[in-house]
NURO-274592 format. One record per residue (C-alpha): residue number from 1; x, y, z. Coordinates in steps of 0.02 Angstrom, whole numbers, plus 50000, padded with zeros to 5 digits. Example, Ala and Ser with C-alpha at 12.3 -4.5 7.8 and 13.67 -1.06 7.14 Angstrom:
<recs>
1; 50615; 49775; 50390 $
2; 50684; 49947; 50357 $
</recs>
This chain:
<recs>
1; 56072; 56669; 53673 $
2; 55990; 56841; 53685 $
3; 56095; 56892; 53836 $
4; 56255; 56834; 53752 $
5; 56219; 56931; 53591 $
6; 56155; 57083; 53684 $
7; 56308; 57096; 53795 $
8; 56426; 57067; 53647 $
9; 56343; 57205; 53546 $
10; 56347; 57326; 53693 $
11; 56531; 57287; 53718 $
12; 56570; 57323; 53535 $
13; 56446; 57465; 53517 $
14; 56554; 57614; 53567 $
15; 56685; 57577; 53435 $
16; 56595; 57475; 53300 $
17; 56417; 57542; 53295 $
18; 56456; 57728; 53287 $
19; 56540; 57726; 53117 $
20; 56396; 57788; 53010 $
21; 56344; 57972; 52996 $
22; 56161; 57923; 52994 $
23; 56169; 57879; 53178 $
24; 56194; 58065; 53211 $
25; 56083; 58157; 53088 $
26; 55936; 58038; 53110 $
27; 55941; 58079; 53296 $
28; 55948; 58266; 53259 $
29; 55800; 58254; 53140 $
30; 55700; 58161; 53271 $
31; 55745; 58291; 53403 $
32; 55685; 58429; 53288 $
33; 55518; 58341; 53263 $
34; 55495; 58313; 53449 $
35; 55535; 58495; 53484 $
36; 55428; 58571; 53346 $
37; 55285; 58446; 53362 $
38; 55267; 58406; 53177 $
39; 55347; 58296; 53045 $
40; 55491; 58376; 52951 $
41; 55459; 58411; 52768 $
42; 55595; 58541; 52727 $
43; 55783; 58546; 52746 $
44; 55860; 58651; 52884 $
45; 56036; 58580; 52895 $
46; 56118; 58628; 52731 $
47; 56148; 58798; 52652 $
48; 56140; 58725; 52477 $
49; 55959; 58668; 52495 $
50; 55896; 58761; 52648 $
51; 55707; 58774; 52644 $
52; 55690; 58651; 52499 $
53; 55569; 58505; 52513 $
54; 55644; 58358; 52606 $
55; 55532; 58225; 52679 $
56; 55584; 58145; 52843 $
57; 55541; 57977; 52767 $
58; 55600; 57881; 52921 $
59; 55515; 57996; 53044 $
60; 55448; 57864; 53164 $
61; 55618; 57782; 53186 $
62; 55701; 57951; 53203 $
63; 55579; 58001; 53340 $
64; 55617; 57838; 53432 $
65; 55803; 57873; 53420 $
66; 55778; 58051; 53482 $
67; 55673; 57993; 53630 $
68; 55804; 57871; 53694 $
69; 55938; 58002; 53658 $
70; 55846; 58125; 53770 $
71; 55845; 57996; 53908 $
72; 56020; 57924; 53893 $
73; 56114; 58007; 53750 $
74; 56210; 57901; 53626 $
75; 56218; 57762; 53756 $
76; 56030; 57744; 53739 $
77; 56037; 57746; 53549 $
78; 56166; 57605; 53548 $
79; 56064; 57511; 53679 $
80; 55908; 57519; 53569 $
81; 56001; 57456; 53416 $
82; 56088; 57316; 53513 $
83; 55922; 57257; 53585 $
84; 55838; 57248; 53414 $
85; 55984; 57156; 53333 $
86; 56003; 57033; 53477 $
87; 55817; 56994; 53474 $
88; 55820; 56960; 53286 $
89; 55963; 56836; 53292 $
90; 55898; 56753; 53450 $
91; 55741; 56712; 53351 $
92; 55849; 56641; 53212 $
93; 55947; 56536; 53336 $
94; 55783; 56473; 53410 $
95; 55725; 56417; 53239 $
96; 55884; 56319; 53209 $
97; 55872; 56241; 53382 $
98; 55693; 56186; 53351 $
99; 55733; 56113; 53179 $
100; 55840; 55974; 53251 $
101; 56029; 56000; 53236 $
102; 56138; 55987; 53392 $
103; 56173; 56148; 53487 $
104; 56349; 56179; 53415 $
105; 56281; 56174; 53238 $
106; 56141; 56295; 53285 $
107; 56271; 56414; 53355 $
108; 56379; 56402; 53198 $
109; 56229; 56431; 53084 $
110; 56178; 56585; 53184 $
111; 56356; 56652; 53180 $
112; 56359; 56637; 52990 $
113; 56197; 56736; 52979 $
114; 56269; 56867; 53097 $
115; 56431; 56876; 52996 $
116; 56333; 56905; 52836 $
117; 56239; 57050; 52919 $
118; 56361; 57127; 53044 $
119; 56424; 57265; 52929 $
120; 56251; 57342; 52942 $
121; 56239; 57336; 53132 $
122; 56222; 57524; 53152 $
123; 56093; 57625; 53250 $
124; 55980; 57685; 53111 $
125; 55796; 57661; 53066 $
126; 55845; 57527; 52940 $
127; 55844; 57405; 53086 $
128; 55654; 57410; 53069 $
129; 55674; 57327; 52899 $
130; 55779; 57188; 52973 $
131; 55648; 57161; 53109 $
132; 55505; 57175; 52983 $
133; 55582; 57047; 52864 $
134; 55610; 56929; 53011 $
135; 55428; 56937; 53063 $
136; 55363; 56929; 52884 $
137; 55469; 56776; 52842 $
138; 55415; 56687; 53002 $
139; 55232; 56718; 52966 $
140; 55243; 56658; 52785 $
141; 55341; 56501; 52834 $
142; 55223; 56458; 52975 $
143; 55060; 56495; 52883 $
144; 55113; 56390; 52733 $
145; 55171; 56245; 52843 $
146; 55012; 56249; 52947 $
147; 55102; 56288; 53110 $
148; 54993; 56441; 53135 $
149; 54821; 56490; 53074 $
150; 54801; 56587; 52912 $
151; 54710; 56720; 53011 $
152; 54882; 56774; 53076 $
153; 54905; 56857; 52906 $
154; 54797; 56998; 52973 $
155; 54949; 57053; 53072 $
156; 55033; 57108; 52911 $
157; 54934; 57266; 52862 $
158; 54960; 57357; 53029 $
159; 55140; 57296; 53031 $
160; 55167; 57371; 52859 $
161; 55096; 57538; 52918 $
162; 55226; 57547; 53058 $
163; 55361; 57484; 52941 $
164; 55323; 57612; 52805 $
165; 55335; 57756; 52929 $
166; 55501; 57692; 52997 $
167; 55601; 57639; 52844 $
168; 55583; 57626; 52656 $
169; 55637; 57444; 52659 $
170; 55452; 57408; 52673 $
171; 55454; 57402; 52483 $
172; 55560; 57245; 52495 $
173; 55438; 57170; 52619 $
174; 55290; 57212; 52507 $
175; 55377; 57137; 52355 $
176; 55412; 56979; 52455 $
177; 55229; 56965; 52505 $
178; 55171; 56997; 52326 $
179; 55285; 56862; 52255 $
180; 55226; 56738; 52387 $
181; 55043; 56778; 52351 $
182; 55061; 56770; 52162 $
183; 55147; 56601; 52171 $
184; 55003; 56532; 52273 $
185; 54861; 56616; 52178 $
186; 54932; 56551; 52015 $
187; 54929; 56375; 52090 $
188; 55100; 56310; 52033 $
189; 55089; 56124; 51998 $
190; 55270; 56087; 52043 $
191; 55237; 56119; 52228 $
192; 55203; 55965; 52334 $
193; 55189; 55925; 52518 $
194; 55370; 55895; 52574 $
195; 55405; 55742; 52679 $
196; 55517; 55744; 52832 $
197; 55661; 55627; 52866 $
198; 55645; 55511; 53015 $
199; 55786; 55452; 53127 $
200; 55832; 55309; 53010 $
201; 55856; 55429; 52865 $
202; 55701; 55371; 52771 $
203; 55549; 55470; 52718 $
204; 55407; 55460; 52841 $
205; 55262; 55498; 52723 $
206; 55157; 55361; 52803 $
207; 55176; 55434; 52977 $
208; 55032; 55556; 52965 $
209; 55044; 55600; 53149 $
210; 55220; 55664; 53118 $
211; 55181; 55763; 52961 $
212; 55152; 55950; 52955 $
213; 55003; 55991; 52843 $
214; 55030; 56078; 52679 $
215; 54920; 56231; 52702 $
216; 54873; 56323; 52544 $
217; 54820; 56499; 52594 $
218; 54643; 56540; 52544 $
219; 54641; 56650; 52389 $
220; 54514; 56780; 52450 $
221; 54604; 56801; 52615 $
222; 54776; 56814; 52535 $
223; 54715; 56938; 52403 $
224; 54635; 57046; 52537 $
225; 54791; 57046; 52645 $
226; 54901; 57092; 52496 $
227; 54783; 57233; 52447 $
228; 54779; 57304; 52623 $
229; 54968; 57289; 52640 $
230; 54991; 57384; 52477 $
231; 54874; 57522; 52532 $
232; 54954; 57528; 52705 $
233; 55118; 57601; 52640 $
234; 55018; 57755; 52590 $
235; 54963; 57781; 52771 $
236; 55097; 57907; 52813 $
237; 55112; 58096; 52832 $
238; 55166; 58118; 52651 $
239; 55049; 57999; 52559 $
240; 55106; 57939; 52386 $
241; 55256; 58058; 52391 $
242; 55345; 57941; 52512 $
243; 55350; 57786; 52398 $
244; 55406; 57900; 52256 $
245; 55558; 57949; 52359 $
246; 55601; 57766; 52392 $
247; 55586; 57722; 52208 $
248; 55692; 57871; 52154 $
249; 55831; 57818; 52272 $
250; 55830; 57641; 52205 $
251; 55830; 57703; 52026 $
252; 55981; 57819; 52043 $
253; 56140; 57767; 51952 $
254; 56244; 57898; 52044 $
255; 56208; 57849; 52225 $
256; 56306; 57684; 52215 $
257; 56460; 57787; 52168 $
258; 56459; 57887; 52330 $
259; 56364; 57780; 52458 $
260; 56445; 57612; 52500 $
261; 56284; 57527; 52555 $
262; 56209; 57558; 52383 $
263; 56359; 57486; 52291 $
264; 56379; 57308; 52231 $
265; 56431; 57178; 52357 $
266; 56617; 57137; 52354 $
267; 56618; 56945; 52348 $
268; 56793; 56932; 52423 $
269; 56755; 57043; 52572 $
270; 56722; 56957; 52740 $
271; 56536; 56994; 52731 $
272; 56531; 56944; 52547 $
273; 56610; 56778; 52590 $
274; 56482; 56747; 52727 $
275; 56339; 56786; 52610 $
276; 56408; 56669; 52476 $
277; 56430; 56533; 52606 $
278; 56251; 56554; 52665 $
279; 56191; 56552; 52485 $
280; 56288; 56391; 52450 $
281; 56208; 56304; 52599 $
282; 56035; 56363; 52547 $
283; 56047; 56309; 52365 $
284; 56120; 56142; 52416 $
285; 55973; 56109; 52532 $
286; 55848; 56174; 52404 $
287; 55914; 56051; 52276 $
288; 55915; 55914; 52409 $
289; 55732; 55935; 52458 $
290; 55655; 55980; 52290 $
291; 55620; 55799; 52241 $
292; 55519; 55775; 52401 $
293; 55419; 55934; 52375 $
294; 55438; 56122; 52390 $
295; 55352; 56265; 52476 $
296; 55332; 56439; 52404 $
297; 55414; 56521; 52555 $
298; 55568; 56413; 52530 $
299; 55600; 56500; 52363 $
300; 55609; 56677; 52435 $
301; 55799; 56675; 52469 $
302; 55827; 56634; 52285 $
303; 55745; 56802; 52246 $
304; 55843; 56899; 52376 $
305; 56012; 56825; 52328 $
306; 56036; 56925; 52166 $
307; 55973; 57079; 52258 $
308; 56107; 57051; 52392 $
309; 56238; 57045; 52255 $
310; 56173; 57203; 52174 $
311; 56175; 57313; 52331 $
312; 56269; 57297; 52494 $
313; 56117; 57353; 52594 $
314; 56017; 57200; 52538 $
315; 56143; 57077; 52611 $
316; 56074; 57075; 52790 $
317; 55897; 57050; 52724 $
318; 55955; 56901; 52621 $
319; 56048; 56831; 52771 $
320; 55895; 56840; 52884 $
321; 55772; 56770; 52757 $
322; 55893; 56630; 52709 $
323; 55937; 56581; 52888 $
324; 55754; 56564; 52935 $
325; 55718; 56467; 52775 $
326; 55865; 56349; 52798 $
327; 55808; 56311; 52975 $
328; 55635; 56271; 52906 $
329; 55705; 56157; 52770 $
330; 55825; 56054; 52877 $
331; 55701; 55920; 52935 $
332; 55658; 55883; 52752 $
333; 55835; 55866; 52682 $
334; 55900; 55687; 52659 $
335; 56080; 55749; 52660 $
336; 56061; 55815; 52837 $
337; 56034; 55639; 52901 $
338; 56206; 55587; 52838 $
339; 56294; 55741; 52906 $
340; 56217; 55728; 53079 $
341; 56230; 55538; 53098 $
342; 56392; 55546; 53194 $
343; 56343; 55686; 53314 $
344; 56162; 55654; 53352 $
345; 55990; 55620; 53280 $
346; 55892; 55744; 53180 $
347; 55741; 55782; 53285 $
348; 55566; 55808; 53221 $
349; 55521; 55989; 53185 $
350; 55396; 56069; 53303 $
351; 55218; 56083; 53246 $
352; 55193; 56253; 53326 $
353; 55303; 56400; 53361 $
354; 55354; 56431; 53540 $
355; 55262; 56575; 53622 $
356; 55331; 56743; 53567 $
357; 55251; 56853; 53700 $
358; 55356; 56796; 53849 $
359; 55515; 56827; 53751 $
360; 55455; 56998; 53691 $
361; 55406; 57051; 53866 $
362; 55575; 56994; 53936 $
363; 55668; 57093; 53803 $
364; 55567; 57250; 53836 $
365; 55592; 57237; 54024 $
366; 55779; 57212; 54002 $
367; 55792; 57360; 53884 $
368; 55692; 57473; 54001 $
369; 55800; 57424; 54150 $
370; 55962; 57460; 54057 $
371; 55893; 57625; 53992 $
372; 55847; 57673; 54170 $
373; 56024; 57635; 54228 $
374; 56095; 57746; 54091 $
375; 55972; 57886; 54128 $
376; 56025; 57881; 54310 $
377; 56206; 57904; 54256 $
378; 56267; 57743; 54336 $
379; 56432; 57691; 54258 $
380; 56404; 57504; 54260 $
381; 56515; 57401; 54142 $
382; 56437; 57361; 53972 $
383; 56262; 57432; 54007 $
384; 56301; 57590; 54104 $
385; 56311; 57773; 54054 $
386; 56457; 57868; 53979 $
387; 56523; 57729; 53867 $
388; 56467; 57783; 53694 $
389; 56542; 57939; 53618 $
390; 56613; 57983; 53447 $
391; 56800; 57957; 53438 $
392; 56921; 58071; 53349 $
393; 56995; 57922; 53259 $
394; 56835; 57910; 53156 $
395; 56747; 58079; 53171 $
396; 56813; 58259; 53169 $
397; 56780; 58279; 53355 $
398; 56923; 58399; 53392 $
399; 56902; 58499; 53232 $
400; 56716; 58523; 53261 $
401; 56750; 58577; 53441 $
402; 56864; 58715; 53373 $
403; 56731; 58762; 53245 $
404; 56593; 58767; 53375 $
405; 56698; 58879; 53486 $
406; 56733; 58998; 53342 $
407; 56549; 59002; 53293 $
408; 56509; 59078; 53462 $
409; 56570; 59246; 53396 $
410; 56477; 59234; 53231 $
411; 56337; 59357; 53195 $
412; 56256; 59246; 53063 $
413; 56246; 59062; 53020 $
414; 56410; 58995; 52953 $
415; 56425; 58897; 52792 $
416; 56540; 58747; 52806 $
417; 56606; 58662; 52651 $
418; 56626; 58485; 52713 $
419; 56672; 58307; 52671 $
420; 56508; 58213; 52641 $
421; 56547; 58086; 52777 $
422; 56568; 58227; 52905 $
423; 56398; 58305; 52867 $
424; 56294; 58200; 52987 $
425; 56415; 58227; 53131 $
426; 56420; 58415; 53096 $
427; 56231; 58425; 53107 $
428; 56240; 58336; 53275 $
429; 56390; 58420; 53356 $
430; 56384; 58597; 53282 $
431; 56201; 58644; 53257 $
432; 56248; 58827; 53227 $
433; 56336; 58778; 53065 $
434; 56256; 58749; 52897 $
435; 56331; 58607; 52798 $
436; 56369; 58590; 52613 $
437; 56318; 58407; 52594 $
438; 56280; 58248; 52690 $
439; 56215; 58075; 52642 $
440; 56032; 58123; 52618 $
441; 56044; 58082; 52433 $
442; 55860; 58114; 52397 $
443; 55887; 58297; 52446 $
444; 56044; 58331; 52343 $
445; 55988; 58220; 52199 $
446; 56103; 58156; 52063 $
447; 56154; 58333; 52009 $
448; 56215; 58381; 52182 $
449; 56305; 58216; 52207 $
450; 56392; 58231; 52039 $
451; 56444; 58409; 52079 $
452; 56519; 58349; 52244 $
453; 56612; 58208; 52157 $
454; 56681; 58332; 52030 $
455; 56744; 58447; 52168 $
456; 56833; 58300; 52251 $
457; 56917; 58256; 52087 $
458; 56954; 58434; 52032 $
459; 56977; 58544; 52186 $
460; 57026; 58692; 52077 $
461; 56839; 58714; 52045 $
462; 56803; 58748; 52229 $
463; 56828; 58939; 52214 $
464; 56689; 58946; 52085 $
465; 56574; 58846; 52200 $
466; 56625; 58958; 52346 $
467; 56576; 59112; 52246 $
468; 56406; 59034; 52216 $
469; 56367; 58984; 52395 $
470; 56490; 59079; 52508 $
471; 56602; 58962; 52605 $
472; 56651; 59022; 52779 $
473; 56739; 58865; 52837 $
474; 56799; 58702; 52763 $
475; 56802; 58536; 52858 $
476; 56890; 58408; 52751 $
477; 56982; 58244; 52767 $
478; 57166; 58271; 52809 $
479; 57280; 58227; 52666 $
480; 57144; 58227; 52534 $
481; 57169; 58322; 52370 $
482; 57040; 58449; 52427 $
483; 57134; 58477; 52590 $
484; 57298; 58501; 52498 $
485; 57222; 58624; 52376 $
486; 57137; 58731; 52508 $
487; 57293; 58740; 52618 $
488; 57399; 58801; 52472 $
489; 57272; 58914; 52387 $
490; 57306; 59065; 52498 $
491; 57120; 59096; 52523 $
492; 57105; 58993; 52683 $
493; 57185; 59001; 52854 $
494; 57219; 58842; 52952 $
495; 57123; 58827; 53116 $
496; 57150; 58644; 53162 $
497; 57224; 58487; 53087 $
498; 57244; 58309; 53149 $
499; 57251; 58137; 53072 $
500; 57063; 58133; 53041 $
501; 57009; 58307; 52987 $
502; 57072; 58480; 52943 $
503; 56973; 58638; 52981 $
504; 57007; 58797; 52881 $
505; 56928; 58969; 52883 $
506; 56901; 59073; 52729 $
507; 57000; 59234; 52719 $
508; 56894; 59303; 52580 $
509; 56769; 59390; 52694 $
510; 56902; 59469; 52805 $
511; 56996; 59530; 52651 $
512; 56837; 59607; 52584 $
513; 56804; 59692; 52751 $
514; 56980; 59764; 52755 $
515; 56959; 59831; 52579 $
516; 56796; 59916; 52627 $
517; 56876; 59990; 52782 $
518; 57017; 60067; 52679 $
519; 56891; 60163; 52574 $
520; 56792; 60227; 52722 $
521; 56816; 60414; 52757 $
522; 56908; 60450; 52920 $
523; 56816; 60560; 53041 $
</recs>
C-alpha cells in the first residue's frame, strides 16, 4: 500500500501539490535560518512590516524543507511531503486490514479517508500535525484497549516538543489528550468493556481468551503525562509567545475571509462530501456499539467533527482520527456482521500492534534513496530530478522572470504591490523584491488584512496607499478590478501580461526624476 500511495503522490505532485504559496515561502524562511544560523524572529520579506517582530513559528519544519531543497530543489520538497502522507495512510490501511474486513473494503475505507484529506496534501509543516494526530490517536486507542503498555504514554511529551516546534496544530493534539485524560480521571460510569462479535454474529463475552482487556489508565501516570505535554509546548525558541500566536490566529474573525483553509467547510464540495460520508459511517458505528460498551478514545471523532465543519483545515485531522477510530470499532459492531456475511467473516482484532520499526526504517531508506537519485540529477520517471517546478498556469512565473530581470538594474530594493496569493512565490523567485503582503496573517494582523481587502474592492484607494509606502511595481491577477484600474490610471506602464498575472511598473518615480532634471541648472 505504501508504494502505491507514494508513487501516486509523486506522479500528481508536480501539478497538484505545488498550488499553495506556503510551499515557497516556508522553504525560503528555512533557507534563511540555515544560512544565518539562528531562528527568524523579524520580517525581512515585506516592505510594509520590514523589521517588525515575526516569529518563525514553524521553524523546525521550515528547516527540514530547506535542507531537502538544498539537496534536490522542489523535487525533494515534494518527495518529503509524499513520503509523510503515504506513510500516514498506509498506517490507516493497516489498521483496517487488521480489524477484519476483506481487502476491498479496507481499500475503499482508506480511499474515503484520503478523499476527505486530499485538499490539504501540500508540502508545508502542517503535515507534522497530520503525522502527530495519527501517532497520538494510535497510542490512545492502544493504551485504552490494552494492546500496548501504559508506559508508552511517555512517548507523548518528547513528541509534543517536536510537534510544537514544527506546527501550531499541536494545540489540537494537546486538547485531544486533555479531553481523553479528563474523561478518564472523572471516571464516567457509562463506559463499559465492549464485547467483540464472533463469526456467528453473537457476542463473545464468555470467551475471555478472545477479549481485549479494558485498560483504565492510571490516574497519576495520566496526570503526569498531561502536565509534561502541556509544558512541552513551551519548549521552543520563543517560549510562551509561540502559543499566543497560535491562539491569536484561531481567534481572528478576518482570516477566514481571506484564507480558504480557515473558512467554513463547504458541505457540497468533494472534500466536504467525503467528510460527511466518513462522519455518517462513524456515528452509525458509534450508535451500533454503544449498547455493548464504549471507550473514551472512540468519542474523539465526535469532538473533531464540529471543528472540521468550522474550518477547512481541521477536515484532514478529523478524517485521520475518525478512520483510525472506525477501524478500532469494527470488531465490536453487530451491524458489521450482517454487512460482511456475504463476502467473508469478520476476523478477530489483533491483540497487539504490528511492529512499527521495520516499516519506519523501510520508509526512511526509500526516501533517502529517492533523494539521492534526485540530488544526482538522474531523470528517472516519477522519482527522478527535474519534475517539480512552478507552472505559469498557476503562478506568475513569466511575470516574475521579467521583474527579476528588471531588478538587476535597480540601485535599491524594489517595492512590489502584489496579489496576496503571489506573495509566497515572489519571496521564493525574486528575493531582491520586497512584497506588499503574503499569507502570514499573524504578521499583517486583522488591520493589514482588512486594508488589503478594501484595496481589492476599491482600487481607487491604491494611489493613497502607494503614497504611504512607495510602490515601484505591481504584480496582480490578470483581469481583476485592481489590474483594470492600474492599467487605465496612467500612473503605471505595462511590462508583462498573460492569462495568470500582469506586471506593471510605476511611472511616478520617473516622472519625478524628469521634473527634477528640468529644474537643474545647465552647465
